[in-house]
LUMKEGU-905524 format. One record per residue (C-alpha): residue in three letters; z, x, y. Coordinates in nm, 2 decimals, padded with zeros to 4 digits. Last residue first. Layout:
BEGIN
residu; z; x; y
ala; Z; X; Y .
...
This chain:
BEGIN
residu; z; x; y
pro; 00.73; 03.62; 01.94 .
asp; 00.53; 03.31; 02.03 .
thr; 00.20; 03.38; 02.22 .
arg; -00.04; 03.46; 01.93 .
leu; 00.09; 03.19; 01.69 .
val; 00.09; 02.93; 01.97 .
lys; -00.27; 03.01; 02.05 .
met; -00.37; 03.00; 01.69 .
leu; -00.23; 02.65; 01.66 .
ser; -00.42; 02.53; 01.96 .
thr; -00.74; 02.66; 01.82 .
ala; -00.67; 02.50; 01.48 .
tyr; -00.60; 02.16; 01.65 .
gly; -00.96; 02.15; 01.76 .
tyr; -01.08; 02.11; 01.41 .
ser; -01.28; 01.79; 01.46 .
ala; -01.40; 01.55; 01.19 .
ala; -01.75; 01.40; 01.22 .
glu; -01.77; 01.05; 01.36 .
lys; -01.67; 00.77; 01.12 .
ile; -01.90; 00.58; 00.89 .
pro; -01.79; 00.22; 00.88 .
arg; -01.71; 00.06; 00.54 .
val; -01.88; -00.21; 00.33 .
val; -01.72; -00.28; 00.00 .
his; -01.88; -00.31; -00.34 .
ala; -01.77; -00.47; -00.67 .
gly; -01.79; -00.26; -00.99 .
lys; -01.43; -00.31; -01.09 .
arg; -01.29; -00.31; -00.74 .
phe; -01.02; -00.05; -00.83 .
arg; -01.29; 00.21; -00.89 .
pro; -01.42; 00.18; -00.53 .
tyr; -01.79; 00.10; -00.50 .
arg; -01.89; 00.20; -00.15 .
val; -02.16; 00.08; 00.09 .
cys; -02.21; 00.26; 00.42 .
tyr; -02.20; 00.17; 00.78 .
lys; -02.33; 00.33; 01.10 .
glu; -02.31; 00.15; 01.43 .
thr; -02.63; 00.05; 01.62 .
gly; -02.76; 00.22; 01.93 .
asp; -03.11; 00.31; 01.80 .
ser; -03.01; 00.68; 01.75 .
arg; -02.74; 00.57; 01.51 .
trp; -02.38; 00.55; 01.60 .
ala; -02.06; 00.69; 01.43 .
thr; -01.75; 00.48; 01.43 .
glu; -01.47; 00.62; 01.65 .
arg; -01.21; 00.86; 01.52 .
asn; -00.85; 00.74; 01.51 .
ala; -00.70; 00.97; 01.25 .
asn; -00.88; 01.29; 01.34 .
his; -00.61; 01.50; 01.50 .
asn; -00.33; 01.32; 01.31 .
tyr; -00.50; 01.39; 00.98 .
his; -00.58; 01.75; 01.05 .
leu; -00.22; 01.82; 01.17 .
ala; -00.08; 01.64; 00.86 .
ala; -00.31; 01.84; 00.63 .
leu; -00.19; 02.16; 00.80 .
leu; 00.17; 02.05; 00.75 .
leu; 00.11; 01.98; 00.38 .
arg; -00.06; 02.32; 00.34 .
ser; 00.24; 02.50; 00.49 .
tyr; 00.48; 02.31; 00.26 .
met; 00.27; 02.41; -00.05 .
gly; 00.26; 02.78; 00.05 .
leu; 00.63; 02.78; 00.14 .
tyr; 00.73; 02.63; -00.19 .
ser; 00.49; 02.86; -00.38 .
phe; 00.16; 02.72; -00.49 .
gly; -00.01; 02.62; -00.82 .
thr; -00.37; 02.51; -00.82 .
his; -00.51; 02.22; -01.03 .
lys; -00.35; 01.97; -00.78 .
pro; -00.57; 02.09; -00.49 .
ala; -00.36; 02.18; -00.18 .
phe; -00.57; 02.18; 00.14 .
his; -00.86; 01.96; 00.04 .
leu; -00.63; 01.76; -00.19 .
ile; -00.41; 01.68; 00.11 .
leu; -00.69; 01.46; 00.25 .
ser; -00.65; 01.22; -00.04 .
his; -00.28; 01.19; 00.03 .
tyr; -00.37; 01.11; 00.40 .
ala; -00.61; 00.84; 00.29 .
glu; -00.34; 00.69; 00.06 .
leu; -00.10; 00.71; 00.35 .
ser; -00.33; 00.51; 00.57 .
phe; -00.35; 00.25; 00.29 .
thr; 00.03; 00.19; 00.31 .
gln; 00.03; -00.16; 00.46 .
his; 00.13; -00.33; 00.78 .
gln; 00.08; -00.70; 00.85 .
pro; 00.24; -00.94; 00.60 .
ser; 00.42; -00.69; 00.38 .
leu; 00.53; -00.87; 00.07 .
gln; 00.91; -00.89; 00.04 .
arg; 00.95; -01.24; -00.10 .
phe; 00.66; -01.16; -00.34 .
asp; 00.88; -00.90; -00.51 .
lys; 01.12; -01.16; -00.63 .
leu; 00.84; -01.37; -00.76 .
leu; 00.70; -01.07; -00.95 .
ala; 01.04; -00.99; -01.10 .
thr; 01.09; -01.35; -01.22 .
arg; 00.74; -01.37; -01.38 .
met; 00.58; -01.70; -01.26 .
ile; 00.23; -01.57; -01.20 .
ile; 00.20; -01.39; -01.53 .
asn; 00.35; -01.67; -01.75 .
glu; 00.14; -01.92; -01.56 .
leu; -00.17; -01.72; -01.64 .
lys; -00.09; -01.71; -02.01 .
val; -00.01; -02.09; -02.02 .
ala; -00.33; -02.18; -01.83 .
ala; -00.55; -01.96; -02.06 .
leu; -00.38; -02.10; -02.38 .
ser; -00.44; -02.45; -02.26 .
gly; -00.14; -02.67; -02.15 .
pro; -00.32; -02.80; -01.84 .
glu; -00.69; -02.73; -01.87 .
leu; -00.81; -02.45; -01.65 .
trp; -01.06; -02.54; -01.38 .
glu; -01.41; -02.40; -01.45 .
lys; -01.56; -02.11; -01.26 .
asn; -01.84; -02.06; -01.00 .
arg; -01.73; -02.30; -00.73 .
gln; -01.87; -02.37; -00.38 .
asp; -02.18; -02.55; -00.52 .
gly; -01.96; -02.79; -00.71 .
asp; -01.78; -02.90; -00.40 .
leu; -01.43; -02.78; -00.31 .
thr; -01.27; -03.02; -00.05 .
gly; -01.08; -02.82; 00.21 .
his; -00.86; -02.52; 00.16 .
ala; -00.50; -02.49; 00.27 .
cys; -00.35; -02.61; -00.06 .
ser; -00.07; -02.86; -00.02 .
ser; 00.31; -02.88; 00.03 .
phe; 00.38; -02.52; 00.12 .
ala; 00.74; -02.48; 00.24 .
pro; 00.82; -02.83; 00.13 .
thr; 00.75; -02.75; -00.24 .
asp; 00.63; -03.04; -00.46 .
his; 00.27; -02.94; -00.45 .
asp; -00.06; -03.11; -00.38 .
his; -00.38; -02.92; -00.48 .
ile; -00.39; -02.98; -00.86 .
asp; -00.73; -02.87; -01.00 .
gln; -00.56; -02.67; -01.29 .
ile; -00.61; -02.34; -01.11 .
his; -00.45; -02.49; -00.80 .
asn; -00.13; -02.59; -00.97 .
val; -00.03; -02.25; -01.09 .
leu; -00.16; -02.10; -00.76 .
ser; 00.09; -02.30; -00.57 .
arg; 00.36; -02.05; -00.69 .
trp; 00.20; -01.79; -00.46 .
lys; 00.21; -02.01; -00.15 .
ala; 00.57; -02.11; -00.23 .
glu; 00.68; -01.74; -00.26 .
met; 00.51; -01.66; 00.07 .
val; 00.67; -01.96; 00.24 .
ala; 01.02; -01.88; 00.11 .
pro; 01.00; -01.51; 00.21 .
asn; 00.89; -01.58; 00.57 .
gly; 00.69; -01.26; 00.66 .
asp; 00.62; -01.37; 01.02 .
pro; 00.25; -01.32; 00.97 .
thr; 00.22; -01.55; 00.67 .
ser; -00.15; -01.59; 00.62 .
ala; -00.20; -01.21; 00.55 .
ala; 00.07; -01.20; 00.28 .
thr; -00.05; -01.51; 00.08 .
trp; -00.41; -01.42; 00.15 .
tyr; -00.37; -01.08; -00.02 .
leu; -00.23; -01.24; -00.33 .
his; -00.49; -01.52; -00.32 .
asn; -00.76; -01.25; -00.32 .
val; -00.60; -01.11; -00.65 .
ile; -00.62; -01.46; -00.80 .
ala; -00.97; -01.52; -00.68 .
pro; -01.09; -01.18; -00.83 .
arg; -00.93; -01.26; -01.17 .
trp; -01.04; -01.62; -01.21 .
leu; -01.37; -01.52; -01.39 .
arg; -01.18; -01.29; -01.63 .
leu; -00.92; -01.56; -01.69 .
gln; -01.18; -01.78; -01.88 .
asp; -01.22; -01.49; -02.13 .
cys; -00.88; -01.56; -02.28 .
glu; -00.77; -01.31; -02.54 .
lys; -00.89; -00.99; -02.36 .
ser; -00.84; -01.17; -02.03 .
ala; -00.46; -01.14; -02.07 .
ala; -00.48; -00.76; -02.05 .
asp; -00.71; -00.77; -01.75 .
leu; -00.47; -01.01; -01.58 .
ala; -00.18; -00.78; -01.63 .
lys; -00.37; -00.48; -01.50 .
gly; -00.48; -00.68; -01.19 .
leu; -00.12; -00.78; -01.12 .
ser; -00.02; -00.41; -01.12 .
lys; -00.30; -00.32; -00.88 .
ala; -00.23; -00.62; -00.66 .
ile; 00.13; -00.52; -00.63 .
his; 00.04; -00.17; -00.52 .
trp; -00.22; -00.31; -00.27 .
val; 00.03; -00.55; -00.11 .
asp; 00.27; -00.28; 00.00 .
phe; 00.63; -00.39; -00.03 .
tyr; 00.85; -00.46; 00.28 .
his; 01.19; -00.34; 00.39 .
arg; 01.32; -00.47; 00.72 .
thr; 01.56; -00.22; 00.89 .
gly; 01.85; -00.39; 01.08 .
glu; 02.12; -00.13; 01.03 .
pro; 02.27; -00.33; 00.74 .
ser; 01.92; -00.31; 00.58 .
leu; 01.92; 00.07; 00.59 .
glu; 02.19; 00.19; 00.35 .
glu; 02.23; -00.07; 00.08 .
arg; 01.90; -00.24; 00.08 .
val; 01.72; 00.08; 00.15 .
trp; 01.89; 00.25; -00.14 .
glu; 01.81; -00.03; -00.38 .
ala; 01.44; -00.04; -00.28 .
val; 01.41; 00.34; -00.31 .
gln; 01.56; 00.34; -00.66 .
arg; 01.33; 00.05; -00.76 .
his; 01.00; 00.21; -00.64 .
arg; 00.81; -00.10; -00.54 .
asp; 00.56; 00.07; -00.30 .
thr; 00.67; 00.13; 00.05 .
ile; 00.67; -00.03; 00.40 .
leu; 00.96; 00.03; 00.63 .
thr; 01.03; -00.17; 00.94 .
ala; 01.27; -00.12; 01.24 .
leu; 01.36; 00.25; 01.19 .
his; 01.55; 00.33; 01.50 .
leu; 01.52; 00.68; 01.65 .
asp; 01.83; 00.87; 01.76 .
met; 01.67; 01.21; 01.69 .
gly; 01.93; 01.29; 01.43 .
arg; 01.88; 00.94; 01.29 .
leu; 01.51; 01.01; 01.24 .
leu; 01.59; 01.34; 01.06 .
gly; 01.84; 01.17; 00.83 .
val; 01.58; 00.90; 00.76 .
ser; 01.33; 01.17; 00.66 .
arg; 01.58; 01.35; 00.43 .
lys; 01.68; 01.02; 00.26 .
leu; 01.31; 00.94; 00.21 .
gly; 01.24; 01.28; 00.05 .
glu; 01.54; 01.23; -00.19 .
leu; 01.41; 00.88; -00.29 .
glu; 01.06; 01.00; -00.35 .
cys; 01.17; 01.31; -00.54 .
trp; 01.38; 01.12; -00.79 .
ser; 01.08; 01.07; -01.03 .
ser; 01.06; 01.45; -01.06 .
asn; 01.39; 01.47; -01.24 .
pro; 01.77; 01.50; -01.17 .
val; 01.70; 01.64; -00.82 .
glu; 01.67; 01.98; -00.65 .
ser; 01.48; 02.13; -00.95 .
ser; 01.20; 01.88; -00.88 .
gln; 01.13; 02.05; -00.55 .
val; 01.12; 01.82; -00.25 .
leu; 00.87; 01.86; 00.03 .
gln; 00.93; 01.63; 00.33 .
val; 00.66; 01.53; 00.57 .
asp; 00.73; 01.34; 00.90 .
val; 00.55; 01.15; 01.17 .
val; 00.20; 01.12; 01.03 .
lys; 00.00; 00.92; 01.28 .
asn; -00.18; 00.59; 01.25 .
val; -00.06; 00.45; 01.59 .
arg; 00.07; 00.11; 01.46 .
asp; 00.14; 00.24; 01.11 .
glu; 00.37; 00.53; 01.20 .
ile; 00.32; 00.74; 00.89 .
leu; 00.59; 00.88; 00.67 .
ser; 00.54; 01.13; 00.40 .
cys; 00.71; 01.24; 00.08 .
ser; 00.58; 01.55; -00.10 .
gly; 00.71; 01.58; -00.46 .
tyr; 00.70; 01.93; -00.61 .
lys; 00.71; 02.07; -00.96 .
ala; 00.55; 01.77; -01.13 .
cys; 00.62; 01.69; -01.49 .
his; 00.54; 01.32; -01.49 .
gly; 00.16; 01.33; -01.50 .
pro; -00.09; 01.49; -01.26 .
ser; 00.02; 01.77; -01.03 .
asp; 00.17; 01.81; -00.68 .
ser; 00.32; 01.47; -00.68 .
arg; 00.28; 01.24; -00.38 .
cys; 00.55; 01.02; -00.23 .
asp; 00.52; 00.71; -00.01 .
gly; 00.62; 00.58; 00.33 .
ala; 00.48; 00.34; 00.58 .
leu; 00.67; 00.33; 00.91 .
val; 00.71; 00.08; 01.18 .
leu; 00.94; 00.25; 01.43 .
gly; 01.17; 00.07; 01.67 .
gly; 01.13; -00.24; 01.89 .
asp; 00.93; -00.05; 02.16 .
met; 00.84; 00.30; 02.04 .
Protein backbone atom coordinates (compact mmCIF):
# COMPACT_ATOMS: atom_id res chain seq x y z
CA UNK A 1 0.00 0.00 0.00
CA UNK A 2 1.06 3.62 -0.52
CA UNK A 3 3.46 4.79 2.16
CA UNK A 4 3.95 1.34 3.63
CA UNK A 5 1.88 -0.89 5.88
CA UNK A 6 0.02 0.32 8.98
CA UNK A 7 -0.19 -2.77 11.18
CA UNK A 8 -1.72 -3.43 14.57
CA UNK A 9 -0.11 -6.36 16.35
CA UNK A 10 -0.82 -8.38 19.47
CA UNK A 11 -0.36 -11.84 20.94
CA UNK A 12 -2.99 -14.21 22.31
CA UNK A 13 -2.35 -17.13 24.65
CA UNK A 14 -4.15 -20.43 24.08
CA UNK A 15 -5.09 -20.73 27.76
CA UNK A 16 -5.69 -18.42 30.73
CA UNK A 17 -2.83 -17.52 33.06
CA UNK A 18 0.92 -17.54 32.49
CA UNK A 19 1.47 -21.18 31.58
CA UNK A 20 0.27 -21.13 27.98
CA UNK A 21 1.44 -23.79 25.56
CA UNK A 22 1.00 -21.58 22.48
CA UNK A 23 1.08 -17.91 21.71
CA UNK A 24 -0.58 -16.76 18.49
CA UNK A 25 0.69 -13.43 17.19
CA UNK A 26 -1.41 -11.62 14.61
CA UNK A 27 -1.02 -8.52 12.45
CA UNK A 28 -3.95 -6.58 11.00
CA UNK A 29 -3.66 -3.88 8.32
CA UNK A 30 -5.69 -1.26 10.15
CA UNK A 31 -6.72 0.82 7.13
CA UNK A 32 -8.42 -2.10 5.38
CA UNK A 33 -9.20 -4.17 8.50
CA UNK A 34 -7.67 -7.41 7.22
CA UNK A 35 -5.51 -9.99 8.97
CA UNK A 36 -2.23 -10.11 7.03
CA UNK A 37 -0.26 -12.64 9.07
CA UNK A 38 -0.67 -15.14 11.90
CA UNK A 39 2.27 -16.75 13.67
CA UNK A 40 1.92 -19.60 16.16
CA UNK A 41 4.77 -19.88 18.67
CA UNK A 42 5.10 -22.85 21.01
CA UNK A 43 6.30 -21.95 24.50
CA UNK A 44 9.03 -24.59 24.28
CA UNK A 45 10.61 -22.57 21.42
CA UNK A 46 11.29 -19.58 23.69
CA UNK A 47 12.55 -19.05 27.28
CA UNK A 48 8.96 -18.81 28.58
CA UNK A 49 5.47 -18.04 27.30
CA UNK A 50 5.88 -14.28 27.79
CA UNK A 51 8.47 -14.32 24.98
CA UNK A 52 5.99 -15.64 22.43
CA UNK A 53 4.84 -12.15 21.41
CA UNK A 54 8.33 -10.96 20.54
CA UNK A 55 9.20 -14.17 18.69
CA UNK A 56 5.95 -14.03 16.70
CA UNK A 57 6.60 -10.41 15.73
CA UNK A 58 10.12 -11.25 14.60
CA UNK A 59 8.78 -14.00 12.34
CA UNK A 60 6.09 -11.73 10.89
CA UNK A 61 8.59 -8.96 10.18
CA UNK A 62 10.89 -11.49 8.52
CA UNK A 63 8.01 -12.56 6.29
CA UNK A 64 7.24 -8.95 5.34
CA UNK A 65 10.89 -8.28 4.54
CA UNK A 66 11.01 -11.38 2.37
CA UNK A 67 8.08 -9.97 0.37
CA UNK A 68 9.80 -6.55 0.14
CA UNK A 69 7.01 -4.85 2.10
CA UNK A 70 7.75 -1.76 4.18
CA UNK A 71 6.29 -1.53 7.68
CA UNK A 72 5.57 2.18 8.10
CA UNK A 73 3.60 2.09 11.36
CA UNK A 74 3.23 -0.52 14.08
CA UNK A 75 0.67 -0.27 16.89
CA UNK A 76 1.00 -2.61 19.87
CA UNK A 77 0.44 -2.74 23.61
CA UNK A 78 3.28 -1.67 25.91
CA UNK A 79 5.14 -4.98 25.93
CA UNK A 80 8.66 -3.86 26.95
CA UNK A 81 10.55 -6.56 25.04
CA UNK A 82 8.66 -5.66 21.87
CA UNK A 83 9.22 -1.93 22.38
CA UNK A 84 12.97 -2.40 22.82
CA UNK A 85 13.29 -4.67 19.78
CA UNK A 86 11.26 -2.34 17.55
CA UNK A 87 13.35 0.62 18.70
CA UNK A 88 16.60 -1.17 17.86
CA UNK A 89 15.62 -3.11 14.73
CA UNK A 90 12.71 -1.33 13.02
CA UNK A 91 13.00 2.35 13.94
CA UNK A 92 16.25 2.74 11.93
CA UNK A 93 14.29 1.49 8.90
CA UNK A 94 11.70 4.25 9.34
CA UNK A 95 9.02 2.33 11.25
CA UNK A 96 7.02 4.42 13.72
CA UNK A 97 5.98 2.52 16.83
CA UNK A 98 2.85 3.61 18.70
CA UNK A 99 1.09 2.29 21.80
CA UNK A 100 -2.60 1.40 21.73
CA UNK A 101 -4.66 3.88 23.76
CA UNK A 102 -7.09 1.32 25.20
CA UNK A 103 -4.33 -0.69 26.88
CA UNK A 104 -2.99 2.45 28.59
CA UNK A 105 -6.52 3.49 29.58
CA UNK A 106 -7.08 0.08 31.15
CA UNK A 107 -3.93 0.41 33.26
CA UNK A 108 -4.76 4.00 34.17
CA UNK A 109 -8.28 3.00 35.22
CA UNK A 110 -6.92 0.38 37.62
CA UNK A 111 -4.61 2.94 39.23
CA UNK A 112 -7.49 5.40 39.63
CA UNK A 113 -9.74 2.72 41.12
CA UNK A 114 -7.07 1.88 43.70
CA UNK A 115 -6.61 5.55 44.62
CA UNK A 116 -10.39 6.07 44.82
CA UNK A 117 -10.62 3.66 47.75
CA UNK A 118 -8.98 6.32 49.94
CA UNK A 119 -10.25 9.42 48.11
CA UNK A 120 -13.86 9.17 47.03
CA UNK A 121 -13.55 12.46 45.10
CA UNK A 122 -11.42 10.69 42.51
CA UNK A 123 -14.25 8.29 41.71
CA UNK A 124 -16.24 11.11 40.11
CA UNK A 125 -13.19 12.28 38.16
CA UNK A 126 -12.32 8.84 36.81
CA UNK A 127 -14.45 8.93 33.58
CA UNK A 128 -13.25 12.45 32.74
CA UNK A 129 -9.60 11.50 33.26
CA UNK A 130 -9.90 8.45 31.00
CA UNK A 131 -11.73 10.56 28.40
CA UNK A 132 -8.90 13.09 28.55
CA UNK A 133 -6.48 10.28 27.73
CA UNK A 134 -8.42 9.41 24.57
CA UNK A 135 -8.79 13.10 23.68
CA UNK A 136 -5.05 13.65 24.06
CA UNK A 137 -4.38 11.10 21.34
CA UNK A 138 -7.33 11.89 19.05
CA UNK A 139 -6.73 15.66 19.11
CA UNK A 140 -3.09 15.26 18.04
CA UNK A 141 -3.39 13.63 14.58
CA UNK A 142 0.29 14.14 13.75
CA UNK A 143 1.33 12.27 16.90
CA UNK A 144 3.59 15.08 18.11
CA UNK A 145 5.14 13.63 21.31
CA UNK A 146 5.73 16.99 23.03
CA UNK A 147 2.17 18.17 22.41
CA UNK A 148 0.62 14.93 23.66
CA UNK A 149 2.71 14.98 26.83
CA UNK A 150 1.86 18.65 27.44
CA UNK A 151 -1.87 18.00 26.99
CA UNK A 152 -1.71 15.16 29.49
CA UNK A 153 0.29 17.20 32.03
CA UNK A 154 -2.31 19.98 31.80
CA UNK A 155 -4.75 17.69 33.59
CA UNK A 156 -2.92 18.34 36.88
CA UNK A 157 -3.86 22.03 36.61
CA UNK A 158 -7.32 21.47 35.17
CA UNK A 159 -8.59 19.37 38.09
CA UNK A 160 -7.59 22.25 40.40
CA UNK A 161 -9.50 24.82 38.30
CA UNK A 162 -6.33 26.18 36.69
CA UNK A 163 -6.69 26.39 32.92
CA UNK A 164 -3.59 28.31 31.82
CA UNK A 165 -0.34 26.36 31.70
CA UNK A 166 3.37 27.17 31.48
CA UNK A 167 4.04 24.78 28.59
CA UNK A 168 4.37 26.42 25.13
CA UNK A 169 3.18 23.22 23.43
CA UNK A 170 -0.22 23.52 25.15
CA UNK A 171 -0.58 26.84 26.94
CA UNK A 172 -4.27 26.69 27.91
CA UNK A 173 -7.17 24.25 28.10
CA UNK A 174 -9.13 23.84 24.87
CA UNK A 175 -12.58 24.01 26.50
CA UNK A 176 -14.59 27.18 26.95
CA UNK A 177 -16.00 28.57 30.18
CA UNK A 178 -17.39 25.80 32.36
CA UNK A 179 -20.66 26.88 33.97
CA UNK A 180 -22.11 25.18 37.01
CA UNK A 181 -24.72 23.31 34.96
CA UNK A 182 -21.96 21.72 32.86
CA UNK A 183 -20.14 20.25 35.84
CA UNK A 184 -21.04 17.34 38.12
CA UNK A 185 -17.95 17.24 40.33
CA UNK A 186 -16.00 19.61 42.56
CA UNK A 187 -12.56 20.94 41.72
CA UNK A 188 -9.81 19.40 43.82
CA UNK A 189 -8.16 21.63 46.41
CA UNK A 190 -4.44 22.18 45.70
CA UNK A 191 -2.37 20.17 48.17
CA UNK A 192 -5.30 17.98 49.22
CA UNK A 193 -4.84 14.23 49.54
CA UNK A 194 -6.96 13.63 46.42
CA UNK A 195 -4.98 16.18 44.36
CA UNK A 196 -1.63 14.76 45.48
CA UNK A 197 -2.63 11.16 44.78
CA UNK A 198 -3.97 12.06 41.35
CA UNK A 199 -0.86 14.06 40.48
CA UNK A 200 1.32 11.11 41.48
CA UNK A 201 -0.62 8.92 39.04
CA UNK A 202 -0.67 11.43 36.19
CA UNK A 203 2.99 12.39 36.48
CA UNK A 204 4.53 8.93 36.74
CA UNK A 205 7.73 8.92 34.69
CA UNK A 206 6.92 5.67 32.89
CA UNK A 207 3.41 6.88 32.00
CA UNK A 208 4.68 10.21 30.66
CA UNK A 209 7.20 8.35 28.52
CA UNK A 210 4.47 6.11 27.13
CA UNK A 211 2.28 9.13 26.36
CA UNK A 212 4.85 10.30 23.85
CA UNK A 213 4.04 7.17 21.84
CA UNK A 214 0.23 7.25 22.01
CA UNK A 215 -1.30 6.19 18.71
CA UNK A 216 -3.26 9.19 17.39
CA UNK A 217 -5.31 7.44 14.70
CA UNK A 218 -4.97 3.67 14.55
CA UNK A 219 -5.63 1.29 17.45
CA UNK A 220 -5.71 -2.46 18.13
CA UNK A 221 -9.45 -2.89 18.75
CA UNK A 222 -9.79 -4.82 15.47
CA UNK A 223 -7.32 -7.34 16.86
CA UNK A 224 -9.41 -7.67 20.02
CA UNK A 225 -12.40 -8.52 17.82
CA UNK A 226 -10.34 -11.07 15.91
CA UNK A 227 -9.09 -12.66 19.13
CA UNK A 228 -12.68 -12.96 20.35
CA UNK A 229 -13.57 -14.68 17.09
CA UNK A 230 -10.77 -17.22 17.59
CA UNK A 231 -12.64 -18.54 20.63
CA UNK A 232 -15.32 -19.93 18.29
CA UNK A 233 -12.70 -21.95 16.41
CA UNK A 234 -10.26 -22.73 19.23
CA UNK A 235 -11.81 -22.51 22.74
CA UNK A 236 -9.26 -21.96 25.49
CA UNK A 237 -10.60 -24.87 27.56
CA UNK A 238 -9.73 -27.35 24.78
CA UNK A 239 -6.22 -28.56 23.98
CA UNK A 240 -5.04 -28.88 20.37
CA UNK A 241 -1.97 -30.13 18.58
CA UNK A 242 0.28 -27.55 16.92
CA UNK A 243 -1.21 -28.26 13.49
CA UNK A 244 -4.72 -28.31 14.89
CA UNK A 245 -4.27 -24.95 16.59
CA UNK A 246 -2.60 -23.35 13.57
CA UNK A 247 -5.35 -24.60 11.24
CA UNK A 248 -8.00 -23.07 13.50
CA UNK A 249 -6.17 -19.77 13.62
CA UNK A 250 -6.07 -19.63 9.82
CA UNK A 251 -9.77 -20.49 9.60
CA UNK A 252 -10.53 -17.69 12.05
CA UNK A 253 -8.45 -15.30 9.92
CA UNK A 254 -10.31 -16.36 6.77
CA UNK A 255 -13.65 -15.84 8.49
CA UNK A 256 -12.60 -12.46 9.86
CA UNK A 257 -11.28 -11.16 6.54
CA UNK A 258 -14.38 -12.36 4.71
CA UNK A 259 -16.71 -10.57 7.13
CA UNK A 260 -14.60 -7.68 8.44
CA UNK A 261 -16.30 -4.89 6.53
CA UNK A 262 -19.95 -5.91 6.71
CA UNK A 263 -22.54 -3.17 6.37
CA UNK A 264 -24.91 -2.15 9.15
CA UNK A 265 -28.18 -4.11 9.11
CA UNK A 266 -31.40 -2.29 8.20
CA UNK A 267 -34.93 -2.51 9.59
CA UNK A 268 -37.94 -2.92 7.34
CA UNK A 269 -38.76 0.78 7.79
CA UNK A 270 -35.42 1.78 6.27
CA UNK A 271 -33.58 2.73 9.48
CA UNK A 272 -30.28 1.25 10.59
CA UNK A 273 -30.16 -1.22 13.47
CA UNK A 274 -28.33 -0.35 16.67
CA UNK A 275 -28.02 -2.00 20.06
CA UNK A 276 -27.02 -0.99 23.58
CA UNK A 277 -24.16 -2.86 25.24
CA UNK A 278 -22.65 -2.68 28.72
CA UNK A 279 -18.96 -3.60 28.34
CA UNK A 280 -17.25 -4.72 31.52
CA UNK A 281 -14.48 -2.15 31.16
CA UNK A 282 -17.05 0.69 31.13
CA UNK A 283 -17.99 -0.04 34.76
CA UNK A 284 -21.74 -0.14 34.15
CA UNK A 285 -21.82 2.59 31.50
CA UNK A 286 -23.43 1.77 28.18
CA UNK A 287 -22.29 2.12 24.57
CA UNK A 288 -24.38 2.20 21.40
CA UNK A 289 -23.13 -0.03 18.61
CA UNK A 290 -24.41 -0.77 15.10
CA UNK A 291 -25.74 -4.26 14.40
CA UNK A 292 -23.91 -5.72 11.41
CA UNK A 293 -25.38 -7.89 8.69
CA UNK A 294 -25.30 -11.65 9.27
CA UNK A 295 -21.90 -13.27 8.77
CA UNK A 296 -21.20 -15.08 5.50
CA UNK A 297 -19.30 -18.34 5.03
CA UNK A 298 -18.62 -18.04 1.32
CA UNK A 299 -14.90 -18.53 1.91
CA UNK A 300 -15.58 -22.14 2.93
CA UNK A 301 -16.87 -22.98 -0.56
CA UNK A 302 -13.77 -21.46 -2.16
CA UNK A 303 -11.55 -23.35 0.26
CA UNK A 304 -13.24 -26.67 -0.54
CA UNK A 305 -12.75 -26.08 -4.27
CA UNK A 306 -9.03 -25.54 -3.71
CA UNK A 307 -8.77 -28.71 -1.63
CA UNK A 308 -10.53 -30.75 -4.31
CA UNK A 309 -8.49 -29.47 -7.24
CA UNK A 310 -4.98 -29.29 -5.77
CA UNK A 311 -3.02 -32.57 -5.79
